[in-house]
Each structure stands twice: as C-alpha cells, then as structure tokens.
N, C-alpha and C positions, 0 to 999 in steps of 0.2 A: 584364473590364476593357475589352473592345472597345467603341468608340463608332462606330455606324453611322448615317450620315446618309441619309435617304430624301428625294430631291427628286422630288415627285410631286403627286398630287391632295389630299394631306392624310391625316388619320388619324381614325378613330372613336376618340377619346381615352378613351371609357368602355367600350370593348370588353374583355371579360374576358381576352383573350389578352395584354393589355398591363398587367397588374397590376404594382404595384411589386415590385422584386426584394427578396428577403429580405436581411438584413444579412450573412449568411454567403456570399452570392453576390457581394458587393462586394469589390473589390480596391484596392490603393493607387493604381491608375491609373483607377479609376472616377470618373466625373464626379458632381458634386453642385451644389447651388445656388451655392456659393462659386466653383466653376469658371466658371460663367456670369457671375457678378458680377465676376470678375477681368478679363474681356475685354469687358464690357458697352459701354464707351465706344468700343471699336474696331469693333463690329459694324455692318454695314449696316442691320440691323433697327432699331438705335437712331436712325439718321438718318431712318428712314421712319416712326417712331411716337414722337411727343413724350411724354416722361415715362416711357419704358419702364424697367422694373426687372427684376432677375433673378427676382423672384417671378412676374412676368408670363410669363416664358419657360420657367421650370422647372415641370414637372408632377409628376414623382415619380422614384424611383430607376430606373425603366425608361425613361420618356420624359423625358430630361433637358433637352430643348430643343424648342420649337415656335414657329414664326412663319409668318405668311401673307404672303409676299413679293408676291403678285399683287394683293392688296387692301390691303396695308400695315396689317394689323390682327392681332389675337391669335386669330382664329377659324381653327384648323387643321382643323376638322371639315369634311368635304365634303358637298355637297348630293347625296344619293343619286339624286334624280330627274334631275339634270343631268349629273353627271360619273361616277356610279357609285362603287364603293368600291375602285378600283384601288390607291390608296396604302395602304389598310388591308390589302388582299390581299398586296401586296409586303412590307409590314412583318411580316405573319403568317408568310410563307414564311421570312423572315430570322430573326425573333426571337420569334414568337408562341408562347405556351404556355398550354394549359389541359387539361382531361381528354380532349379530342378531337384537338386540333391540337398538333403539336410542330414548331417551326421548326428551322432549321439551327443557329442560335446563340442558344439560349433565354436565356442569361445576358448577352447583349449589351445595351448601352444604345442608345437611339434618339434621334436628332435629326431632327425633322420639319420639312422645308422645303416648304411648300405653294407651288407656282408656277402652279397652274391655278385660275383664278377660278371661282366658282359662277355668275357673271353674264356672263362673256364667253368667247369661244372661244380655245383655244390657250394657250400659255405664251410670254411675252415674253422675248427674249434678256436684257434688263436684269435681270429678276427672277431668271432662272436664274444669271446671273453674280454677282448679289448674294448669292444662296444659296450658290454655290460658294465665294466669298470668305469668307463666314461659316463655312463648314465648315473652312477652313484656320485661321481665327482661333480657332475652338473646339477645334481639335486632334483632329478625328475621325480614325479609323483607316481607314474605308471610306466611300465615297460611292456610292450606287446611284441611277442615273437611268434610268427606263424611261418616256421621254417621248412615244413614239408618233409620232415624225417619220419621214418616208420617206427622209431622207438626213441626214447629219451635216456637221460642219465638216471642211474639208480644210486642211492647213497652208498650202498656197500661197495660198489666198484668205482665210484668217482675218485679221480685223482685229487690230491690235497688242494691244488690250485683251483680246480673247478668248484669244489665244495666251498673254498674260501670266498670266491666271488659271490656265490649264491648266499652265503652267510652274511656278507656285507650288505647285499640287497635287502635281506630280511631285517637286519639290524637297523637299516635306515628307514624302515617302514614303507618301502616302495612295493606297490602291487605289481607282481610279475604275472602276466597273462600269457600262457603258452598253449598253442594248439597241439594237443597230443595226437600222435599218429596221423598227422596232417596229410601225408601222401596217400 
C-alpha cells in the first residue's frame, strides 16, 4: 500500500522490473486510476498539459502515476544517450522485481515525476516544486529525490514558496529522501 514518488530522470516504463502488481498485493490504501481522477483538477500536471485525463497519467497497478514536468508532456521515458537510466535504476532499487533483481519494497506503487529533460541540461526549480506539490496532492508516502546537485537549499535563504512546499510535505507526514551533494 505504500506509494513512493521518484523525482528524477524518468522511468523505462516497459522494463520488466515494473510489471503490474497482482491483485493479492493490493491493499485498501493502494492507489488506482480513480485515486488519480479524484485529484486530477488540483494537480500542477493538469495546468501544464491541456486535456489531461487520469487515463493519461495512470500506467498500471505498479506505476500509478507518471508525468514529465520538464517538458510538460506524458513521456516519462528518458533518452538513454543523453541522461542515462538513473531514474529507472533508483526505481529498481526501491521497488523493482523480476527473476534477477529484488528491490527494497517490491510491493510498493510508484509515482514517476520526470524533472530532467532529454533536450536541456539540469532540472528547473519550478518543475521540481510542481512535482513536489503534486506528490502532496496525490498522497504519496515517500518522495525520493536524487537530483545530482552539489548543494541544497538552506532555510535562511529559501524563498517563501520553496519553504512552503517543504512545509506541506512535512505537515502531511511524507518521508522526503534526498541525496545531498549527489554530484
């Protein structure tokens, strides 16, 4: 029943490690398409992509949400030549499962928030903040950010909007896992 958001380079959505969960692995707290539909109008993704539906964002019982915040589209798969497969690797460590690989939480559901474009360098603060806010709206339990920056935000110099988003995450009891000085 845990929902884990991965804010990163995206996901190889067809990778065998992310096959749908079987019905016996779903709980009363598991997300489904109706979970996404219930909050659709509140999501930042909706304001970034005209005509967005829950069908567009929901992939299967394993990957219950996916949106490309950096390019404002539905392509959460990354360009291997440009950005590598970091997001898929992180997702595999967290929740991947096949005959060779076993992640830490194989029955967890994933929300994929792509914030690194295939066509431009880096991740923009606005895209990261929009993804973080959508994590709160979707009611995820854990957020993972392994963004590759040499430094992070400090409370004294944070802008009010940035602090507000992190305060919402804390108020919801969401665990925010961040790789500090990842680069």
